[in-house]
C-alpha positions in Angstrom: 145.9 76.0 101.6 143.7 74.2 100.5 140.5 73.6 102.1 140.1 70.6 104.1 143.5 71.5 105.9 141.8 74.9 106.8 138.9 72.8 108.7 141.3 70.8 110.4 142.7 73.0 111.7 140.1 75.5 112.8 138.0 72.1 114.5 141.4 71.4 116.4 141.7 75.1 117.2 138.3 74.8 118.7 139.0 72.1 120.7 141.6 73.5 122.0 140.0 76.4 123.3 136.9 73.9 124.0 139.1 72.1 126.7 140.9 74.3 127.8 137.8 76.2 129.0 136.6 73.3 130.2 139.4 72.8 132.4 140.0 76.3 133.7 135.9 76.0 135.2 136.4 72.9 136.6 139.7 75.0 138.4 138.3 77.9 139.3 140.9 80.1 136.1 142.6 79.2 133.9 146.3 80.0 135.7 144.8 77.4 137.8 143.9 74.8 135.3 147.6 75.5 133.9 149.2 74.5 137.3 147.3 71.6 137.4 147.9 70.4 134.2 151.5 70.8 135.2 151.0 69.1 138.5 149.6 66.3 137.3 150.6 65.8 133.6 154.0 63.6 135.3 151.7 61.3 137.6 149.4 60.4 135.1 149.7 56.6 134.5 147.6 54.0 134.5 148.2 51.5 137.3 147.8 47.7 138.0 144.6 47.9 140.6 142.4 45.9 139.7 138.0 45.6 141.3 140.0 43.1 144.7 143.3 43.7 144.6 144.7 44.6 147.4 145.0 48.2 149.0 149.0 49.8 148.2 150.6 49.9 151.8 151.2 53.5 152.6 151.3 55.4 156.3 147.5 57.4 156.9 147.9 60.4 159.2 144.3 59.8 161.8 141.5 62.8 162.6 144.4 63.6 166.0 146.8 64.3 163.2 148.9 62.8 165.3 148.8 58.8 165.0 150.2 57.4 161.7 148.9 54.0 160.9 149.5 51.6 158.2 146.7 50.6 155.5 148.0 47.5 155.8 147.2 47.4 159.6 143.3 48.9 159.0 143.3 45.7 156.6 141.6 42.8 158.3 137.4 41.5 158.4 136.0 45.0 157.9 136.6 46.9 154.7 138.7 50.2 155.3 137.7 53.4 153.8 139.3 56.0 152.7 138.0 59.1 152.2 140.2 61.7 149.9 139.2 65.3 149.8 137.9 68.5 151.8 134.7 68.7 153.7 135.6 72.5 154.4 
C-alpha cells in the first residue's frame, strides 16, 4: 500500500473516531450519540429564514399546559421570545 494512501486512511480514521468521541461526550453516551444522529439526519436542512423574516406559524401550548395559541396571534407591537430547552 502506498504511504500517502496509508496516511490518508489513518487521518480519516482519526477524524471519524474524534467526531464520534466528541458526539458521545456531548450526548452523554455513544448510544445517545447514535440516536441523536439517527433522529437529526432526516430533518437537517438549510432553512430560508433570515434576520427579520416573519416567524413560521405554528400552534404552541402555554405554560398552563392546556391553553393553545398560534404564534401569529402573539406577534404584534412587542417582540415574542420562544425558549426551547429544559430548565430542570
